[in-house]
C-alpha positions in Angstrom: 18.6 -1.5 -6.4 21.5 -2.3 -4.0 21.4 -0.1 -0.9 24.8 1.3 -0.2 24.1 3.4 2.8 21.3 4.3 5.2 21.1 7.3 7.4 18.4 7.9 10.0 17.7 11.2 11.8 15.5 11.8 14.8 14.2 15.4 14.7 12.3 17.7 17.0 10.7 20.4 15.0 9.0 23.3 16.9 5.5 24.2 15.9 4.5 27.9 15.5 1.6 27.3 17.8 0.4 24.2 19.8 -2.0 21.9 17.9 -4.8 20.5 20.1 -6.9 17.5 19.1 -9.2 15.0 20.9 -6.1 13.0 21.9 -3.7 15.6 23.1 -1.7 18.8 22.8 1.3 18.9 20.4 3.9 21.6 20.7 6.8 20.0 18.8 6.7 17.5 15.9 8.9 14.5 16.6 9.8 12.7 13.4 12.3 10.3 11.9 13.9 11.0 8.6 15.4 8.1 6.5 17.8 8.4 3.6 18.7 5.5 1.3 21.6 5.7 -1.1 22.1 3.5 -4.2 24.4 4.0 -7.2 24.9 7.7 -6.5 21.2 8.4 -5.9 19.6 9.4 -2.6 16.0 8.9 -1.6 14.4 10.6 1.4 11.5 9.4 3.5 9.7 10.3 6.8 8.2 8.4 9.7 5.8 11.0 10.9 5.6 9.9 14.5 4.5 11.7 17.7 6.2 12.1 21.1 4.0 9.5 22.7 1.6 6.7 21.5 -1.5 9.0 21.5 -2.5 8.5 17.8 -1.7 4.8 17.6 0.6 2.5 19.6 3.8 4.0 18.0 5.9 6.9 19.0 9.3 8.4 17.9 11.2 6.0 20.2 9.5 2.7 19.0 9.9 3.9 15.4 13.6 4.5 15.9 14.1 1.0 17.3 12.1 -0.7 14.5 13.9 1.2 11.7 17.5 1.0 13.1 17.4 -2.4 14.7 15.0 -4.4 12.7 14.6 -3.0 9.2 17.9 -1.5 8.2 20.0 -4.7 8.9 17.7 -6.6 6.5 18.1 -4.2 3.5 21.8 -3.4 3.5 23.8 -5.2 0.8 20.4 -6.5 -0.6 18.9 -5.9 -4.0 15.6 -4.5 -2.9 12.3 -3.9 -4.7 8.7 -3.4 -3.5 8.2 -7.2 -3.3 11.2 -7.5 -1.1 9.9 -4.8 1.2 6.4 -6.3 1.3 7.9 -9.6 2.5 10.1 -7.8 5.0 7.2 -5.8 6.4 5.0 -8.9 6.7 7.6 -10.4 9.1 7.3 -7.4 11.5 3.8 -7.0 12.9 2.4 -3.5 13.2 4.7 -0.4 13.4 3.3 1.0 10.2 4.6 4.5 10.6 8.1 3.1 11.0 7.7 1.1 7.8 6.5 4.2 6.0 9.7 5.9 6.9 11.8 3.3 5.1 9.3 2.6 2.2 8.8 6.3 1.3 12.6 6.7 1.0 12.6 3.7 -1.3 10.0 5.3 -3.6 11.8 8.6 -3.7 15.0 6.8 -4.6 13.2 4.6 -7.2 11.6 7.6 -8.9 14.9 9.4 -9.1 16.6 6.4 -10.6 13.8 6.3 -13.1 14.1 10.0 -13.8 10.4 10.6 -13.0 8.5 12.7 -10.6 7.0 10.4 -7.9 3.4 11.0 -8.9 4.0 9.6 -12.4 5.5 6.4 -10.9 2.2 5.8 -9.2 0.0 6.7 -12.2 -1.2 10.0 -10.7 -3.2 12.2 -13.0 -3.4 15.6 -11.4 -0.9 18.4 -11.9 -2.2 20.4 -8.9 -4.0 19.7 -5.7 -6.7 21.7 -3.9 -5.8 22.7 -0.4 -7.8 22.0 2.8 -7.2 23.3 6.3 -7.4 21.5 9.6 -8.1 23.6 12.7 -7.4 22.3 16.2 -9.5 22.5 19.3 -9.6 25.9 21.1 -11.3 26.9 24.4 -12.3 30.1 22.7 -14.7 29.5 19.8 -13.9 33.0 18.5 -10.3 31.7 17.7 -11.7 28.9 15.6 -14.0 31.4 13.7 -11.0 33.7 13.1 -8.9 30.8 11.7 -11.7 29.9 9.3 -12.1 33.5 8.3 -8.4 33.7 7.5 -8.4 30.4 5.6 -11.5 31.4 3.6 -9.8 34.6 2.6 -6.8 32.5 1.3 -9.2 30.4 -0.8 -8.9 27.1 1.0 -11.3 24.6 -0.5 -12.4 22.6 2.6 -12.5 23.3 6.3 -12.0 20.7 9.0 -12.4 21.3 12.7 -11.4 19.1 15.6 -14.2 18.3 18.0 -14.8 16.3 21.2 -17.8 15.8 23.6 -18.8 19.1 25.0 -17.0 21.0 22.2 -19.0 20.2 19.1 -22.6 21.3 18.5 -22.3 24.9 19.8 -19.1 25.5 17.8 -20.5 24.0 14.6 -23.7 26.1 15.0 -21.6 29.3 15.3 -19.6 28.3 12.2 -22.8 27.8 10.2 -24.2 31.1 11.4 -21.1 33.0 10.5 -20.0 31.2 7.2 -23.1 29.6 5.9 -22.8 26.3 4.0 -19.0 26.2 3.6 -17.5 22.7 3.0 -17.2 21.7 6.6 -16.2 18.4 8.3 -15.4 17.4 11.8 -12.7 15.1 13.2 -13.4 13.5 16.5 -10.1 11.5 16.9 -11.9 8.7 18.7 -13.2 10.9 21.5 -16.9 9.7 21.5 -18.6 6.5 22.6 -22.1 5.1 22.3 -22.9 7.1 25.5 -22.6 10.2 23.2 -24.9 8.8 20.4 -27.5 11.5 20.9 -24.9 14.2 20.5 -23.7 12.6 17.2 -27.3 12.3 15.9 -27.8 16.0 16.6 -24.9 16.8 14.3 -27.0 15.6 11.3 -28.7 19.1 11.4 -25.6 20.9 10.2 -25.0 19.4 6.7 -21.5 18.2 7.5 -19.4 16.6 4.7 -18.5 13.9 7.2 -17.6 13.1 10.8 -14.1 11.5 11.0 -13.4 8.6 13.5 -16.0 9.4 16.1 -15.6 6.1 18.1 -12.7 4.1 19.4 -9.4 4.1 17.4 -9.5 0.4 16.6 -13.3 0.0 16.2 -15.2 -1.1 13.1 -18.3 -2.8 14.5 -19.7 0.1 16.5 -19.0 2.5 13.6 -21.2 0.2 11.5 -24.0 0.5 14.0 -23.5 4.2 14.3 -23.7 4.8 10.5 -27.2 3.2 10.6 -28.2 5.8 13.2 -26.9 9.0 11.6 -27.2 10.6 8.2 -23.8 12.3 8.3 -21.3 10.1 6.4 -18.7 8.4 8.7 -15.1 8.6 7.6 -12.7 6.2 9.2 -9.1 7.0 10.0 -7.4 5.3 12.9 -9.4 2.0 12.5 -8.1 1.3 9.0 -4.5 0.1 9.2 -4.5 -2.5 6.4 -6.1 -3.6 3.2 -7.8 -6.4 5.2 -9.4 -4.0 7.7 -10.6 -1.8 4.9 -12.3 -4.7 3.2 -14.0 -5.7 6.4 -15.2 -2.1 7.1 -16.7 -1.9 3.6 -18.5 -5.2 4.1 -19.9 -4.0 7.4 -20.9 -0.6 5.9 -18.9 1.1 8.7 -17.8 4.0 6.5 -18.9 6.0 3.5 -15.6 7.8 3.1 -12.0 6.9 4.0 -9.1 9.1 5.1 -5.9 7.6 3.7 -2.7 8.2 5.7 0.1 6.2 4.2 1.9 6.2 7.6 -1.0 4.7 9.3 -1.3 2.1 6.5 2.3 1.1 6.5 3.5 2.7 3.2 2.5 4.0 -0.2 2.3 0.5 -1.7 -0.5 -0.8 0.6 -2.1 2.7 0.5 -2.4 2.3 -3.3 -4.1 -1.0 -2.9 -6.6 0.5 -0.4 -7.1 3.4 -2.8 -7.9 1.0 -5.7 -10.3 -1.1 -3.5 -12.2 2.0 -2.5 -12.4 3.2 -6.0 -13.9 -0.1 -7.1 -16.4 0.1 -4.3 -17.2 3.7 -5.1 -16.0 5.0 -1.7 -14.2 8.3 -2.1 -10.9 8.9 -0.3 -9.0 11.9 0.8 -5.5 12.5 2.1 -5.0 13.0 5.8 -2.0 14.5 7.5 0.1 14.2 10.7 1.9 17.5 10.9 4.6 16.2 8.6 7.8 17.9 7.7 8.2 19.0 4.1 9.6 15.5 3.2 6.5 13.7 4.4 4.2 16.3 3.0 5.8 16.0 -0.4 5.2 12.3 -0.5 1.5 12.9 0.4 1.2 15.6 -2.2 2.4 13.3 -5.0 0.2 10.4 -3.8 -2.9 12.7 -3.7 -2.8 12.9 -7.5 -4.4 9.4 -7.8 -7.9 9.5 -9.3 -10.0 8.4 -6.3 -8.9 11.3 -4.1 -12.1 13.0 -4.9 -12.4 15.0 -1.6 -10.1 17.8 -0.6 -7.7 16.6 2.0 -5.5 18.1 4.7 -2.8 18.9 2.2 -1.8 22.6 2.3 1.2 24.9 2.5 3.8 24.3 5.2 2.6 26.9 7.7 2.6 25.1 11.1 6.4 24.5 11.5 8.6 27.4 12.6 11.3 26.0 10.2 11.1 23.2 7.6 13.8 20.9 6.2 13.1 21.2 2.5 13.8 23.8 -0.2 11.8 25.4 -1.7 8.9 25.6 0.7 5.6 24.0 -0.3 3.4 27.0 -1.1 -0.2 27.6 -2.1 -1.4 29.7 -5.0 -3.9 32.5 -4.7 -6.5 30.0 -6.0 -5.8 27.6 -3.1 -3.8 25.1 -5.1 -0.4 23.4 -4.9 1.3 22.5 -8.1 3.2 19.2 -8.4 6.9 19.5 -9.1 8.0 17.9 -12.4 11.5 17.1 -11.3 12.5 13.5 -10.4 11.5 12.1 -7.0 9.6 14.2 -4.5 10.9 17.3 -6.3 12.4 19.2 -3.3 15.9 19.5 -2.0 16.9 18.8 1.6 17.9 21.8 3.8 20.9 20.0 5.4 21.5 23.0 7.7 18.1 22.7 9.3 18.2 18.9 9.3 21.3 19.0 11.5 20.0 21.9 13.5 16.9 20.0 14.7 18.5 16.6 14.9 18.6 15.0 18.3 19.9 11.6 17.3 21.6 10.2 14.2 22.4 6.7 12.9 24.2 5.6 9.7 25.1 2.2 8.3 26.8 1.2 5.0 27.7 -2.1 3.4 
């Protein structure tokens, strides 16, 4: 496909409530939206960044630079396919979320040009996805319990809570006492160290599905040592940023489960390779989230239909943004499921009024 035009939008989307994790407090979602035009078709993608480099080394400002100054000039007037993009991405080290912004727009465009919903382009098999909920850290445990109670009433299929040292065992104990053996996992967002190893061992008593990324954001070795010490399966997130790192983590037995975030991996193409490797090695995967807008969430929804997504992920209805930028909204059924749209591409229209309303910077280029 020859790219005729590229538009890039930096948005600041207000959250309904602040979302607190082990690495910080988020009140607005800073993202970059990319649109690619070719032969009358338009594809939309998202770089789901943050306001500061607190998840990885990227933020909304570095992603803007990489997309507008380094990636776009290399694709205009070019006949691009996934092999072209792979070579381009290999020339720029890191900046995986920025790459995802461009590549996800490519896949939406390609699926529209092929008149297929995106999940069929990747060989997805599911027609609906079970929803899981992610609950941030709160100073008041009663707030967490109430959020679980509400989510349980709505028939969510899996519950994830954020934890950090000093805010873990007591909270989990309260949850087990109140809700029994619900499917429960914990996400530490790299907030523990080997100094906390006894605290992590104590979590074995609570029959958790997994503990996600307990140690350093770029660590594999110590997670391997830790997994030998605890029964609870370790799920890696921030550490796995490439197919190569996934292969090494598997060899070192540093994980039993993997959270796949295509933004963290650098796109849907490499994420598919990681998915396939994990399936071959019998390591189940699930889909993580980064408070995406509807565009980013739609891409994750389609990708979650691949067969090795055997654990309920963070995919759910769009209920954390005050206003979204797609139509219709992503909604959940009374059974806690989201149905896949059958229309070409991601299957949602762009609410241009809201896109412009929350846009703080805009860039366009054409051949």
